[in-house]
N, C-alpha and C positions, 0 to 999 in steps of 0.2 A: 718743909713738908714733913708731916708725921703720919705714918700709916700703922694703925693698930689692928691686928687680927683679933676678932672677937671669937667667932666660931663659925664653921662652915664658910659661906660667902659673906658673912656679916663683918663689915669693917667700919672703923671710925677713921676718917681721913681729915686731917687738918691741912688746909691748903690756902695759901695767900690770905691768912687771917680768918678764914671761915672753916666751920666744922661740919662735915658731911657724914651722915650715916648711910651706909650702903647695904642694901638687901637684908633688912632686919628680920632674923628668925630669933625670937626672944623667949620662947617657951622653956619651961623647966625640962630637964633631962627626962626622956621617956614619956612625953605627953601624947605623942601621935603614933598611930600604928605604923609598922614598917611599910615602905613602898613595896607593892606586890611584885610577884614574878622576878624576884631578885634574891641576892644573898641575905643571910642573917634574918630570916623570917621570925626568929624568936626575940629580936631586939627592937625596942620601940624608939622612935625618934623624938628629939635629937639624941644621939648616943653619948654626948658629953654635956656636962653642966656648963653654964656660962662662967667665964673666968672672973667676973666681977658683977656687981649688982646692976640691975636694969637702970636704977637711978643714975649710977655712974655712967652707963653707956649713953643714955639719952640727954645727959646734962649739957646744956648750952649748945645743942645741935641747931645749926642754922638751916639745914635742908636735908631731906631724905631722897636718895635715888634708888628706885626699885627697877631693876633691869627686866624683870618679868614677874609674874604673879604666882609661880609655883610655891607650894607651902614652905619649902626650905629657903625661900628668899623673901617672903612676906607672909608672916603667919598670923594666927588669931591673937596671939599675945602682943605682937607689934601693933595690930589694929586697936587693941584695948589701951595700951599704955602711951602711945605717941599722942601728943597734943593735936587736936583735930584742926587747928589752924596752922600747923607747921607746913613749910614749903615742901611739896612733894613733886618730884620729877618722875615721869613714867615714859614708857617707850611709844605708846600709841593711844588713840582715842578709846579703843576698847578697854585697855587697862585703866585709863583715866575714869571711865564710867564705873568700873568695879570699885576703884579706890574711893570715888565719890559716894558710892552706895555704902561704903564702910564708914562714912561720916566725915571724911576729910574735905576741906573747903578750899584749899589753896594749892591746886594741882596744875602742873604745866607739862605738856608733852615735849619731850626732848626733840630738838632738831639738830641739824648740822651746824647751826649758827646761834645756838642758845648762849646767852650771857647772864650770869648771876653774880651780882656784886663785883663786877669787873673781871670775873673768871669765865673764860670760854669753856662751855660744856658741849662737846661735839659727839652727837650720837653715832655709834658705829654698828655695823652689822655683825651678826653672829649666827652660827648654825649649831643647834642643840643636838648634835649627832650627825649621822650620815645616812642617806638613803631613806628607806621606808619609815624608820623611826622618827623622822622629822614630822611626819603627819600627826604623830601622837604628841611629840615634844612641844610643838608650837613655836611661836615667834619669841625671840630674845633680842637683847641689844647689849652693847658695851658703851663706854664713854671715855673720851679723851679730855683731860683737864689741861688748860693752858693759861698762863699768866706771866707777864714780863719778869716778875720777881721769883718765879719758881721753875724747876725742871718740869718737862712735860710728862704727864702721868697718863697711862693707858690702862683702864680696867676693862679687861676683855669680856667678862661675864661668862655665862654658860655656853661656851662654844668649843668645838674641836678646831684643830688647825686646818685652815683652808685658805683659798686665795684672798678672800676679803680681809682676813687677819694680816696677811702679808702686805696688802695694800695700805692698811692703816699704819703699819710700821714704816713702810717706805714713804708715805705721805707726811706723817707727823713726827717721825724720828723720836719716839718717846724714850726718855732716859730711864724711866721706871715703868715696869709692866707688871700688872697683877693678873695672873691666870687662875682659873678654877681647875685644879689639877688632880682631882681624886680618881679620875678615870671611872666615874660612876657608870654603871651599866645595869640593864635588865638581863634576864637570862638569855634573851635573844635580841639582836639588833645592834650590838656593838656599843662603842663608847658614846656617852652623852656629853662629856666634857673632856678636857685634855688629859691624856696619859703621858708617860715619860717621853715617848717618841715625839708627840706633839710639842711638848715643852722644849725638846732639843731643836725642833724646827724654829720655834720662837727665838731660841738662843742664836741659831745660825743667821736668822734674819736681823737680829739686833745684838751682835756680839759684845757691844759695849754697855748694854743696858743691865740694870739690876732687875731680875725677874723673881717675883714673889709668888709662890704657889700656895693658894688657899683652897677652901672647899675640900678639906681632907679629913677622913675618919670621923665625920660628924653625922652622917645619915647612912642608913643600913646598906645602901647599894654601892658603897665605895669599893674599888678593887685595887687602888694604888695607895700604899701606906707612905707616911713621911719617911720612914727608914729606907724603904726601897728607892724612893726618889733621891734621897741623899746618897745612897750607895751608887746609883746610876750616875749622878752628877760627879761623884768622885772618880768613877771609872772613865768618864768622858773628859775629866780634867777641867770641869766648868763649875766646880762647887763654889767658887768665889762669886759667880754670877747668879746662881740659883739659891734663893733664900726660901727656907721652909719653916715658917714660924709655928711655934706652939700657940695654942689659944691664949690670948692675953698679951702675947709678945708684940712689940712695936719697933719700928725703924724710923729713923730721922734721916732725911736726905737734904 
């Protein structure tokens, strides 16, 4: 298994001989206006450039997984450059309809028993925040990857820590967990994705897992930096478990 952090939540995952692109946000730096009612209203998204060319990112991709359709997970650039016949996995029929309207023809809604080329893809629940903000944030999902020749991988998606995340960890016992850890927020409503305390809860639920924190410092409403998360991990004595990749960095397991 190889997991490459591209930028924000965009990953290239090589798993059981297949290559997956997760949540592609592929626009050039500064293409989109800042998310409103949040920090850094003078900075356009994405805040960082891609670490490699789009051609390199999408080369030999077998399937794309879009956990939800927010701009920072599936953007106009991705819609333009991805082959329209590529296998696309989405969370529900509503998202499938929108992706189809963007011209894609090979779309499948993730289930809890999806199988792709011998790889189990198990859709998991997520909550894109807590309380009232959920009405605005909308539905999201994560996915667990399983194969006899690989460690179990859990990509949690845009979720905070809550009981369903703990249930996934208890049920599937993932050895590798990817969390979206930028603690992104609007000025009101609290965290939309995991902050450092959420990530610590993930660690306590899965103390033997490697936890990779992505979705950091790439869109204007982030509040948790890589350096702050690294310092927190050091303070807690868990820095060997919490991996905080730079854009372009990859890990092999």
